[in-house]
N, CA, C and O atoms as CSV, one atom per row, in Angstrom:
chain,resi,resn,atom,element,x,y,z
A,1,UNK,N,N,0.655,-1.391,-0.169
A,1,UNK,CA,C,0.368,-0.029,0.160
A,1,UNK,C,C,0.674,1.303,0.004
A,1,UNK,O,O,1.419,1.582,-0.935
A,2,UNK,N,N,0.420,1.860,0.448
A,2,UNK,CA,C,0.889,3.490,0.405
A,2,UNK,C,C,1.794,3.910,1.817
A,2,UNK,O,O,1.505,3.484,2.935
A,3,UNK,N,N,3.276,5.098,1.445
A,3,UNK,CA,C,4.058,5.026,2.325
A,3,UNK,C,C,3.487,5.462,3.597
A,3,UNK,O,O,2.430,6.093,3.589
A,4,UNK,N,N,4.114,5.171,4.741
A,4,UNK,CA,C,3.159,6.331,5.912
A,4,UNK,C,C,3.488,7.678,6.104
A,4,UNK,O,O,4.346,8.410,5.611
A,5,UNK,N,N,2.427,7.865,7.106
A,5,UNK,CA,C,2.123,10.006,6.302
A,5,UNK,C,C,2.246,9.965,8.278
A,5,UNK,O,O,2.573,9.028,9.007
A,6,UNK,N,N,1.829,11.395,8.627
A,6,UNK,CA,C,1.761,12.133,9.947
A,6,UNK,C,C,0.552,12.644,9.773
A,6,UNK,O,O,0.461,13.154,8.656
A,7,UNK,N,N,-0.785,12.753,10.644
A,7,UNK,CA,C,-1.756,13.922,10.540
A,7,UNK,C,C,-2.119,13.902,11.742
A,7,UNK,O,O,-1.968,13.104,12.667
A,8,UNK,N,N,-2.767,15.167,11.583
A,8,UNK,CA,C,-3.313,15.160,13.366
A,8,UNK,C,C,-4.626,14.837,12.868
A,8,UNK,O,O,-5.170,15.118,11.800
A,9,UNK,N,N,-5.207,13.864,14.365
A,9,UNK,CA,C,-5.982,13.144,14.629
A,9,UNK,C,C,-6.888,13.245,15.795
A,9,UNK,O,O,-6.511,13.778,16.838
A,10,UNK,N,N,-8.270,12.665,15.621
A,10,UNK,CA,C,-9.277,12.407,16.974
A,10,UNK,C,C,-8.849,10.883,17.284
A,10,UNK,O,O,-8.837,10.259,16.222
A,11,UNK,N,N,-8.546,10.190,18.226
A,11,UNK,CA,C,-8.418,8.789,18.178
A,11,UNK,C,C,-9.498,8.703,19.387
A,11,UNK,O,O,-9.394,9.339,20.436
A,12,UNK,N,N,-10.410,7.929,19.106
A,12,UNK,CA,C,-11.624,7.202,20.046
A,12,UNK,C,C,-11.241,5.446,20.377
A,12,UNK,O,O,-10.224,4.902,19.947
A,13,UNK,N,N,-12.184,4.824,21.134
A,13,UNK,CA,C,-11.783,3.772,21.079
A,13,UNK,C,C,-13.265,2.928,20.403
A,13,UNK,O,O,-14.055,2.573,21.277
A,14,UNK,N,N,-13.592,2.663,19.226
A,14,UNK,CA,C,-14.199,1.875,18.714
A,14,UNK,C,C,-15.262,0.576,19.287
A,14,UNK,O,O,-15.056,0.318,20.472
A,15,UNK,N,N,-16.186,-0.138,18.728
A,15,UNK,CA,C,-17.037,-0.807,19.330
A,15,UNK,C,C,-16.434,-1.710,17.993
A,15,UNK,O,O,-15.912,-1.455,16.908
A,16,UNK,N,N,-16.852,-2.955,18.789
A,16,UNK,CA,C,-16.851,-4.485,17.786
A,16,UNK,C,C,-15.797,-4.561,16.960
A,16,UNK,O,O,-14.845,-4.829,17.693
A,17,UNK,N,N,-15.486,-4.491,16.033
A,17,UNK,CA,C,-14.289,-5.196,15.212
A,17,UNK,C,C,-14.086,-3.563,14.949
A,17,UNK,O,O,-13.489,-3.637,13.875
A,18,UNK,N,N,-14.140,-2.849,15.088
A,18,UNK,CA,C,-13.300,-1.510,14.913
A,18,UNK,C,C,-12.907,-0.905,16.359
A,18,UNK,O,O,-13.511,-0.058,17.017
A,19,UNK,N,N,-11.806,-1.543,16.631
A,19,UNK,CA,C,-11.061,-1.055,17.995
A,19,UNK,C,C,-10.579,0.672,18.423
A,19,UNK,O,O,-10.874,1.363,19.397
A,20,UNK,N,N,-9.700,0.955,17.180
A,20,UNK,CA,C,-9.927,2.929,16.916
A,20,UNK,C,C,-10.291,3.201,16.278
A,20,UNK,O,O,-10.402,2.496,15.275
A,21,UNK,N,N,-10.935,4.868,16.365
A,21,UNK,CA,C,-11.540,5.030,15.179
A,21,UNK,C,C,-10.831,6.654,15.096
A,21,UNK,O,O,-10.922,7.624,15.848
A,22,UNK,N,N,-10.369,6.506,14.284
A,22,UNK,CA,C,-9.351,7.824,13.722
A,22,UNK,C,C,-9.995,8.875,13.221
A,22,UNK,O,O,-10.286,8.411,12.119
A,23,UNK,N,N,-10.419,9.934,13.229
A,23,UNK,CA,C,-10.664,11.002,12.516
A,23,UNK,C,C,-10.005,12.281,11.693
A,23,UNK,O,O,-10.275,13.367,12.207
A,24,UNK,N,N,-9.297,12.324,10.664
A,24,UNK,CA,C,-8.228,13.255,10.738
A,24,UNK,C,C,-8.725,14.660,10.569
A,24,UNK,O,O,-9.412,15.066,9.631
A,25,UNK,N,N,-8.238,15.439,11.724
A,25,UNK,CA,C,-9.199,16.888,11.597
A,25,UNK,C,C,-8.717,17.859,10.673
A,25,UNK,O,O,-7.592,18.306,10.448
A,26,UNK,N,N,-9.993,18.103,10.131
A,26,UNK,CA,C,-10.566,18.977,9.224
A,26,UNK,C,C,-11.253,18.055,7.763
A,26,UNK,O,O,-11.443,18.525,6.641
A,27,UNK,N,N,-11.493,16.800,8.179
A,27,UNK,CA,C,-11.942,16.177,6.753
A,27,UNK,C,C,-13.378,15.870,7.329
A,27,UNK,O,O,-13.949,16.398,8.284
A,28,UNK,N,N,-13.902,14.633,6.282
A,28,UNK,CA,C,-14.978,13.991,6.355
A,28,UNK,C,C,-14.177,12.753,7.142
A,28,UNK,O,O,-13.916,12.584,8.333
A,29,UNK,N,N,-14.060,12.415,6.630
A,29,UNK,CA,C,-13.242,10.746,6.625
A,29,UNK,C,C,-12.794,10.006,8.034
A,29,UNK,O,O,-12.228,10.659,8.911
A,30,UNK,N,N,-13.105,8.497,8.205
A,30,UNK,CA,C,-13.127,7.803,9.203
A,30,UNK,C,C,-12.051,7.290,8.845
A,30,UNK,O,O,-11.832,7.325,7.634
A,31,UNK,N,N,-10.972,6.620,9.773
A,31,UNK,CA,C,-10.236,5.717,9.154
A,31,UNK,C,C,-10.516,4.913,10.843
A,31,UNK,O,O,-10.853,5.435,11.905
A,32,UNK,N,N,-10.199,3.426,10.491
A,32,UNK,CA,C,-10.374,2.983,11.730
A,32,UNK,C,C,-9.072,1.793,11.826
A,32,UNK,O,O,-8.478,1.445,10.806
A,33,UNK,N,N,-8.800,1.348,12.923
A,33,UNK,CA,C,-7.469,0.808,13.604
A,33,UNK,C,C,-8.435,-0.609,14.211
A,33,UNK,O,O,-9.352,-0.400,15.006
A,34,UNK,N,N,-8.033,-2.344,13.631
A,34,UNK,CA,C,-8.711,-3.137,13.731
A,34,UNK,C,C,-8.591,-4.465,14.654
A,34,UNK,O,O,-9.387,-5.071,15.372
A,35,UNK,N,N,-6.680,-4.706,14.163
A,35,UNK,CA,C,-6.490,-6.063,14.676
A,35,UNK,C,C,-5.193,-6.020,15.309
A,35,UNK,O,O,-4.559,-5.099,14.794
A,36,UNK,N,N,-4.638,-6.506,16.041
A,36,UNK,CA,C,-3.522,-6.365,16.432
A,36,UNK,C,C,-2.626,-7.539,15.882
A,36,UNK,O,O,-1.403,-7.409,15.854
A,37,UNK,N,N,-3.300,-8.783,15.409
A,37,UNK,CA,C,-2.596,-9.716,14.711
A,37,UNK,C,C,-1.816,-8.814,13.160
A,37,UNK,O,O,-0.677,-9.208,12.912
A,38,UNK,N,N,-2.243,-7.966,12.429
A,38,UNK,CA,C,-1.993,-7.009,12.051
A,38,UNK,C,C,-0.771,-6.276,11.995
A,38,UNK,O,O,0.179,-6.651,11.308
A,39,UNK,N,N,-0.761,-5.028,12.839
A,39,UNK,CA,C,0.025,-4.499,13.482
A,39,UNK,C,C,-0.340,-4.072,14.950
A,39,UNK,O,O,-1.523,-4.224,15.252
A,40,UNK,N,N,0.594,-3.504,16.009
A,40,UNK,CA,C,0.726,-3.770,17.370
A,40,UNK,C,C,0.448,-2.308,16.846
A,40,UNK,O,O,0.789,-1.628,15.879
A,41,UNK,N,N,-0.629,-2.112,18.376
A,41,UNK,CA,C,-0.855,-0.507,18.654
A,41,UNK,C,C,0.381,0.150,19.397
A,41,UNK,O,O,1.220,-0.588,19.914
A,42,UNK,N,N,0.474,1.194,19.442
A,42,UNK,CA,C,1.916,1.543,20.076
A,42,UNK,C,C,0.922,1.746,21.722
A,42,UNK,O,O,-0.205,2.224,21.856
A,43,UNK,N,N,1.788,1.223,22.706
A,43,UNK,CA,C,1.623,1.524,24.318
A,43,UNK,C,C,0.228,3.026,24.653
A,43,UNK,O,O,-0.963,2.978,24.959
A,44,UNK,N,N,1.458,4.506,24.318
A,44,UNK,CA,C,0.464,4.899,24.676
A,44,UNK,C,C,-0.871,5.558,24.414
A,44,UNK,O,O,-1.631,6.256,25.085
A,45,UNK,N,N,-0.870,4.899,22.749
A,45,UNK,CA,C,-2.779,5.172,22.549
A,45,UNK,C,C,-3.749,3.726,23.036
A,45,UNK,O,O,-4.960,3.559,23.183
A,46,UNK,N,N,-2.605,2.865,23.182
A,46,UNK,CA,C,-3.606,1.489,24.026
A,46,UNK,C,C,-3.812,2.145,25.280
A,46,UNK,O,O,-5.015,2.175,25.537
A,47,UNK,N,N,-3.123,2.667,26.138
A,47,UNK,CA,C,-3.380,3.021,27.501
A,47,UNK,C,C,-4.561,4.138,27.234
A,47,UNK,O,O,-5.332,3.953,28.176
A,48,UNK,N,N,-5.031,5.084,26.517
A,48,UNK,CA,C,-5.730,6.022,26.451
A,48,UNK,C,C,-6.801,5.240,26.148
A,48,UNK,O,O,-7.806,5.359,26.849
A,49,UNK,N,N,-6.787,4.059,24.775
A,49,UNK,CA,C,-7.782,3.860,24.461
A,49,UNK,C,C,-8.882,2.733,25.646
A,49,UNK,O,O,-10.106,2.600,25.648
A,50,UNK,N,N,-8.041,2.218,26.355
A,50,UNK,CA,C,-7.931,0.757,27.573
A,50,UNK,C,C,-9.137,2.231,29.065
A,50,UNK,O,O,-10.129,2.120,29.784
A,51,UNK,N,N,-8.531,2.900,28.856
A,51,UNK,CA,C,-8.815,4.069,29.845
A,51,UNK,C,C,-10.575,4.702,28.913
A,51,UNK,O,O,-11.582,5.138,29.471
A,52,UNK,N,N,-10.320,4.495,27.360
A,52,UNK,CA,C,-12.179,4.913,27.472
A,52,UNK,C,C,-11.869,6.082,26.822
A,52,UNK,O,O,-12.814,6.671,26.296
A,53,UNK,N,N,-10.633,6.619,26.722
A,53,UNK,CA,C,-10.344,8.150,26.302
A,53,UNK,C,C,-10.418,8.643,24.921
A,53,UNK,O,O,-10.303,7.728,24.106
A,54,UNK,N,N,-10.619,10.135,24.265
A,54,UNK,CA,C,-10.416,10.307,23.587
A,54,UNK,C,C,-9.185,11.296,23.414
A,54,UNK,O,O,-9.054,12.222,24.214
A,55,UNK,N,N,-8.477,11.147,22.599
A,55,UNK,CA,C,-7.058,11.922,22.576
A,55,UNK,C,C,-6.967,12.192,20.849
A,55,UNK,O,O,-7.232,11.398,19.946
A,56,UNK,N,N,-6.456,13.714,20.759
A,56,UNK,CA,C,-5.779,14.518,19.932
A,56,UNK,C,C,-4.238,14.550,19.663
A,56,UNK,O,O,-3.364,15.097,20.336
A,57,UNK,N,N,-4.143,13.935,18.682
A,57,UNK,CA,C,-2.547,13.586,18.635
A,57,UNK,C,C,-2.486,13.662,16.963
A,57,UNK,O,O,-3.228,13.461,16.002
A,58,UNK,N,N,-0.871,14.156,17.298
A,58,UNK,CA,C,0.163,13.682,15.924
A,58,UNK,C,C,0.204,12.165,15.630
A,58,UNK,O,O,0.956,11.510,16.351
A,59,UNK,N,N,-0.594,11.419,14.539
A,59,UNK,CA,C,-0.532,10.304,14.379
A,59,UNK,C,C,0.259,9.779,13.181
A,59,UNK,O,O,-0.114,10.068,12.044
A,60,UNK,N,N,1.370,8.996,13.398
A,60,UNK,CA,C,2.108,8.528,11.899
A,60,UNK,C,C,0.937,6.920,11.452
A,60,UNK,O,O,0.610,6.075,12.286
A,61,UNK,N,N,0.715,6.912,10.649
A,61,UNK,CA,C,-0.564,5.686,9.787
A,61,UNK,C,C,0.224,5.157,8.893
A,61,UNK,O,O,1.371,5.473,8.575
A,62,UNK,N,N,-0.506,4.276,8.482
A,62,UNK,CA,C,0.332,3.754,6.993
A,62,UNK,C,C,-0.724,2.268,6.843
A,62,UNK,O,O,-1.059,1.261,7.466
A,63,UNK,N,N,-0.960,3.074,5.383
A,63,UNK,CA,C,-2.801,2.442,4.736
A,63,UNK,C,C,-2.656,1.282,4.238
A,63,UNK,O,O,-2.128,1.075,3.146
A,64,UNK,N,N,-3.296,0.061,5.300
A,64,UNK,CA,C,-3.913,-1.126,4.635
A,64,UNK,C,C,-4.490,-1.375,3.492
A,64,UNK,O,O,-4.097,-2.150,2.620
A,65,UNK,N,N,-5.692,-0.529,3.495
A,65,UNK,CA,C,-6.751,-0.982,2.482
A,65,UNK,C,C,-6.665,0.035,1.241
A,65,UNK,O,O,-5.515,0.462,1.141
A,66,UNK,N,N,-7.422,0.485,0.391
A,66,UNK,CA,C,-7.430,1.722,-0.541
A,66,UNK,C,C,-8.462,2.872,-0.057
A,66,UNK,O,O,-9.472,2.470,0.519
A,67,UNK,N,N,-8.335,3.962,-0.198
A,67,UNK,CA,C,-9.241,5.187,-0.037
A,67,UNK,C,C,-10.506,5.349,-1.290
A,67,UNK,O,O,-10.498,5.702,-2.469
A,68,UNK,N,N,-11.215,5.034,-0.634
A,68,UNK,CA,C,-12.514,4.743,-1.220
A,68,UNK,C,C,-13.777,5.670,-0.777
A,68,UNK,O,O,-14.075,5.490,0.404
A,69,UNK,N,N,-14.333,6.325,-1.247
A,69,UNK,CA,C,-15.641,7.902,-0.814
A,69,UNK,C,C,-16.280,6.851,-0.343
A,69,UNK,O,O,-16.313,5.720,-0.828
A,70,UNK,N,N,-16.873,7.312,0.772
A,70,UNK,CA,C,-17.882,6.448,1.652
A,70,UNK,C,C,-17.521,5.041,2.247
A,70,UNK,O,O,-18.382,4.339,2.775
A,71,UNK,N,N,-16.500,4.747,2.160
A,71,UNK,CA,C,-16.212,3.518,2.456
A,71,UNK,C,C,-14.687,4.572,3.717
A,71,UNK,O,O,-14.037,5.603,3.541
A,72,UNK,N,N,-14.776,3.341,5.080
A,72,UNK,CA,C,-13.895,3.533,5.816
A,72,UNK,C,C,-12.626,2.725,5.508
A,72,UNK,O,O,-12.574,1.591,5.033
A,73,UNK,N,N,-11.909,3.292,5.764
A,73,UNK,CA,C,-10.145,2.860,4.743
A,73,UNK,C,C,-9.383,2.241,6.443
A,73,UNK,O,O,-9.360,2.783,7.549
A,74,UNK,N,N,-9.026,1.357,6.120
A,74,UNK,CA,C,-8.125,0.913,7.519
A,74,UNK,C,C,-6.416,1.047,7.416
A,74,UNK,O,O,-5.522,1.100,6.571
A,75,UNK,N,N,-6.495,1.053,7.970
A,75,UNK,CA,C,-4.439,1.452,8.927
A,75,UNK,C,C,-4.074,1.185,10.246
A,75,UNK,O,O,-4.763,1.161,11.266
A,76,UNK,N,N,-2.407,0.909,10.001
A,76,UNK,CA,C,-1.879,0.717,11.197
A,76,UNK,C,C,-1.282,1.679,11.858
A,76,UNK,O,O,-0.712,2.588,11.254
A,77,UNK,N,N,-1.328,1.613,13.236
A,77,UNK,CA,C,-0.660,3.268,14.050
A,77,UNK,C,C,0.913,3.001,14.032
A,77,UNK,O,O,1.408,1.998,14.544
A,78,UNK,N,N,1.458,3.738,13.559
A,78,UNK,CA,C,3.251,3.181,13.742
A,78,UNK,C,C,3.613,4.644,15.097
A,78,UNK,O,O,4.545,5.103,15.757
A,79,UNK,N,N,2.735,4.767,14.951
A,79,UNK,CA,C,3.659,6.449,16.594
A,79,UNK,C,C,2.615,6.825,16.830
A,79,UNK,O,O,1.791,6.155,16.208
A,80,UNK,N,N,2.035,7.806,17.607
A,80,UNK,CA,C,1.390,8.828,18.383
A,80,UNK,C,C,2.352,9.843,19.270
A,80,UNK,O,O,2.998,9.301,20.167
A,81,UNK,N,N,2.476,11.053,19.120
A,81,UNK,CA,C,2.833,12.188,19.831
A,81,UNK,C,C,1.630,13.378,20.188
A,81,UNK,O,O,1.931,14.391,20.818
């Protein structure tokens, strides 16, 4: 897929199969992180999601699926600060 890129985003705990919902600030897009077996969630993000917190951060993501209008794109989260 595409290379990694940094985005400013809001991350919040998801439900069912979308474990982290990622909203790139200033867009109408919604990205999703789904499974640990595909890519490991950074510890600082895991702690916030386990506590049920919503956070804003600069996140380094790597797309796993193509971007398609009207569909959630799945990504790996490589880092957050």
